[in-house]
matplotlib code that plots the C-alpha trace (Angstrom):
import matplotlib.pyplot as plt

x = [-67.7, -66.8, -65.7, -62.6, -59.1, -58.7, -61.1, -61.8, -61.5, -64.1, -66.0, -66.2, -67.3, -70.4, -71.4, -74.8, -76.0, -74.7, -74.1, -71.2, -71.7, -69.4, -69.9, -68.1, -69.6, -67.3, -68.5, -70.7, -69.0, -71.1, -70.8, -72.7, -73.4, -75.4, -79.1, -81.4, -84.6, -86.3, -86.0, -88.1, -90.8, -93.2, -96.6, -98.2, -96.7, -99.2, -97.9, -96.6, -99.0, -99.1, -97.7, -95.4, -93.6, -91.2, -90.1, -92.0, -90.4, -86.9, -86.7, -83.0, -80.7, -77.0, -74.5, -72.2, -69.0, -70.3, -69.6, -65.9, -65.3, -66.6, -68.2, -71.8, -71.8, -71.5, -73.6, -76.4, -76.2, -76.4, -79.4, -81.2, -80.5, -81.7, -84.9, -85.6, -85.2, -87.3, -90.2, -89.7, -88.3, -86.3, -84.5, -80.8, -79.0, -75.7, -72.6, -70.1, -67.4, -69.4, -69.6, -65.9, -64.9, -67.1, -65.5, -62.0, -63.0, -64.4, -61.7, -58.6, -59.6, -57.4, -58.8, -55.2, -54.4, -56.5, -55.2, -57.2, -60.5, -61.4, -65.1, -66.5, -67.8, -71.4, -71.1, -68.0, -70.0, -72.9, -70.7, -69.0, -72.5, -73.6, -70.4, -69.1, -71.9, -71.7, -71.8, -73.3, -76.1, -76.0, -78.0, -78.9, -78.9, -79.3, -80.7, -79.9, -82.6, -82.4, -80.9, -83.7, -86.4, -89.4, -91.3, -88.2, -87.6, -91.2, -91.1, -87.9, -89.2, -92.6, -91.3, -88.0, -88.6, -86.0, -83.7, -79.9, -79.3, -76.3, -76.7, -74.4, -75.2, -75.0, -73.6, -77.0, -78.2, -76.0, -78.3, -81.6, -84.3, -85.8, -83.5, -84.7, -83.3, -82.5, -84.4, -81.6, -81.7, -78.9, -76.1, -73.6, -74.0, -76.9, -74.7, -74.8, -71.6, -70.5, -70.7, -69.9, -71.2, -73.3, -75.2, -78.6, -81.2, -84.6, -87.4, -90.6, -92.3, -95.5, -96.7, -94.7, -91.4, -89.2, -87.7, -84.1, -81.9, -78.7, -76.5, -78.5, -81.9, -84.7, -84.3, -87.0, -86.2, -88.5, -89.0, -87.3, -84.2, -84.2, -84.5, -81.7, -79.1, -79.6, -76.8, -77.3, -79.9, -80.4, -83.0, -81.3, -82.8, -82.0, -82.9, -83.4, -86.6, -88.1, -90.4, -90.6, -93.1, -90.5, -92.4, -91.8, -94.1, -95.9, -96.5, -93.9, -92.1, -88.4, -87.4, -89.3, -87.8, -84.4, -85.1, -86.3, -83.2, -81.0, -82.8, -82.1, -78.5]
y = [-1.2, -3.6, -6.9, -8.9, -9.1, -5.4, -2.7, -1.4, -4.6, -5.1, -7.7, -11.4, -13.8, -15.8, -18.6, -20.0, -22.2, -20.6, -17.2, -15.5, -12.4, -9.5, -6.4, -3.1, -0.1, 1.7, 3.3, 6.3, 9.7, 12.8, 16.3, 19.2, 20.7, 17.7, 18.6, 17.0, 15.4, 16.3, 20.0, 19.5, 17.1, 19.5, 18.9, 20.2, 17.2, 14.3, 11.2, 8.4, 5.6, 2.4, 0.4, 1.6, -0.6, 0.4, -3.2, -4.4, -2.9, -4.3, -7.9, -8.5, -6.9, -7.4, -8.7, -6.0, -7.7, -7.6, -11.3, -10.6, -7.1, -4.9, -2.4, -2.5, 1.3, 2.3, -0.8, 0.6, 3.9, 2.1, 0.0, 3.1, 4.7, 1.5, 1.5, 5.2, 5.0, 1.8, 3.7, 7.2, 6.7, 3.8, 1.4, 1.8, -1.4, -1.0, -3.1, -4.7, -2.5, 0.7, -0.5, -1.2, 2.1, 4.0, 2.1, 3.1, 6.7, 6.9, 5.0, 4.3, 0.6, -1.4, -4.9, -6.2, -5.1, -6.7, -4.3, -1.5, -3.4, -1.5, -0.5, 3.0, 5.7, 6.4, 10.2, 10.2, 8.2, 10.7, 13.6, 11.9, 11.0, 14.6, 16.2, 13.9, 11.4, 7.6, 6.0, 9.1, 9.3, 12.2, 13.3, 16.9, 16.7, 14.4, 14.6, 12.5, 10.5, 9.8, 6.4, 3.9, 6.6, 4.7, 7.7, 9.1, 5.9, 5.7, 9.3, 8.7, 5.6, 7.1, 10.4, 9.4, 5.8, 4.5, 5.2, 4.7, 2.8, 1.7, -1.4, -2.6, -6.3, -9.0, -12.5, -13.9, -12.3, -14.8, -17.3, -15.7, -15.7, -12.7, -10.5, -10.5, -10.0, -13.3, -14.7, -13.9, -10.3, -8.0, -9.9, -12.5, -13.3, -10.8, -7.9, -4.9, -5.0, -8.5, -9.4, -5.9, -2.8, -3.1, -0.6, -1.4, 0.7, 0.0, 0.3, -1.0, -1.3, -2.5, -2.7, -6.0, -5.6, -3.6, -4.8, -3.9, -4.8, -6.7, -9.2, -9.2, -9.9, -8.4, -9.1, -8.7, -7.5, -6.9, -3.4, -4.5, -5.5, -2.2, -0.2, -2.3, -2.4, 0.8, 3.1, 5.7, 6.5, 9.1, 10.4, 11.1, 13.5, 12.5, 13.7, 10.0, 10.2, 13.1, 12.8, 15.4, 17.4, 17.8, 15.8, 12.4, 9.5, 10.0, 13.7, 15.1, 18.2, 17.5, 21.0, 22.7, 20.4, 21.2, 24.9, 24.2, 22.3, 25.0, 27.6, 25.8, 24.9]
z = [-69.9, -72.6, -71.0, -71.7, -70.3, -70.1, -69.0, -72.5, -74.6, -77.4, -75.5, -74.5, -77.2, -76.5, -78.9, -79.4, -82.3, -85.5, -83.8, -82.1, -80.1, -79.2, -77.0, -77.3, -75.5, -73.1, -69.9, -70.4, -70.7, -69.8, -71.2, -69.5, -72.9, -74.0, -74.7, -72.1, -73.4, -70.0, -70.9, -74.0, -72.8, -71.2, -69.8, -73.0, -75.0, -75.1, -73.4, -75.5, -76.5, -74.4, -77.4, -80.2, -82.8, -85.6, -85.9, -88.9, -92.0, -92.0, -92.9, -92.4, -89.9, -90.7, -88.1, -89.4, -88.0, -84.4, -84.4, -84.7, -83.4, -80.7, -83.1, -81.6, -81.2, -84.9, -85.7, -83.5, -85.4, -88.8, -87.8, -86.7, -90.1, -91.8, -89.9, -90.4, -94.2, -94.3, -92.9, -94.3, -97.8, -99.4, -97.0, -96.7, -96.1, -94.3, -95.0, -92.8, -94.4, -93.5, -90.0, -89.7, -91.4, -88.9, -86.0, -87.4, -87.8, -84.2, -82.4, -84.6, -84.8, -87.1, -87.9, -88.3, -84.7, -81.9, -79.4, -81.1, -80.7, -77.5, -78.1, -78.4, -76.1, -77.2, -76.8, -79.1, -81.6, -81.4, -81.9, -84.9, -86.3, -86.1, -87.4, -90.0, -90.6, -90.6, -94.1, -95.6, -92.9, -90.5, -87.5, -86.8, -83.1, -80.2, -76.7, -73.5, -71.8, -68.1, -67.8, -67.0, -67.3, -68.7, -70.1, -71.7, -73.6, -74.7, -76.0, -77.8, -79.5, -80.3, -81.7, -83.2, -84.2, -81.8, -78.9, -79.0, -75.8, -73.8, -71.6, -68.8, -69.5, -66.9, -67.6, -66.9, -70.2, -72.1, -73.9, -72.7, -75.4, -73.5, -71.6, -68.0, -64.5, -63.0, -60.0, -57.6, -58.8, -60.0, -58.1, -59.0, -62.7, -62.6, -61.6, -64.0, -66.2, -65.3, -69.0, -70.4, -72.2, -75.2, -77.6, -79.0, -80.7, -79.1, -81.6, -80.0, -76.7, -75.1, -71.5, -71.0, -72.9, -75.3, -78.6, -79.5, -82.5, -81.7, -83.5, -86.6, -85.0, -82.9, -79.1, -76.5, -73.0, -69.9, -68.5, -65.3, -67.3, -69.0, -65.8, -64.1, -66.9, -69.0, -68.2, -71.1, -73.7, -76.4, -78.8, -82.2, -84.8, -88.4, -91.9, -92.6, -90.5, -92.6, -95.4, -98.3, -96.2, -93.5, -90.9, -89.6, -90.5, -87.1, -87.9, -85.5, -86.9, -86.3, -87.7, -85.0, -82.4, -83.7, -83.2, -79.7, -78.8, -80.2, -78.1, -74.9, -75.6]

ax = plt.figure().add_subplot(projection="3d")
ax.plot(x, y, z, "-o")
ax.set_aspect("equal")
plt.show()
């Protein structure tokens, strides 16, 4: 849930030196028709490596108005498109106006009316991204991971260069250099959702931590933080992640996976 004075407000504002942060992910909405990643990840698929990083190519991540508005859900999609193209072709650099235009198309947001800054349901964003595209970038399909499932998130990052993740952030995350569960555990300021809902693409992991993109920068989090506060996650399949030979840079054939997903729909 996006935090604020109303249940679906675009998010509290948190200020650190030179930076202002907003949230903007609404509570998860589930659709039984959504492809489930678990149905594709068979025993024949080799396990994901212990360490994967797609966090080296992009040098500048834009804030894309997430310092003023709760547009983190479309921003997360645009940052994935930026990273995919940086690795697979020529880097696309999203603009603030593209983020706000997408936010408007998904939710009816009007920058002149604060009452419309209510955040976004990630499932709505994924459907919009697939059907209409966002700033000219479109996904072919998406599959839901089990929330907090470590192997699913690793597979999503390894195979698709990122996972589109929703977090139910605690107040204790405010100001943390590395997002981690506070010593007292997920209670009080550490309670899931006590700050609000936020959308981040996670683009790297190791045995110790994961790396996401948020508020114009790379942000590390511990695995325990991810398991405690992730409330939805998706693998998105995009043409942006394909080379001319129709394979992803890691050699995975996304066209074949698209057929597999269609066959189990």
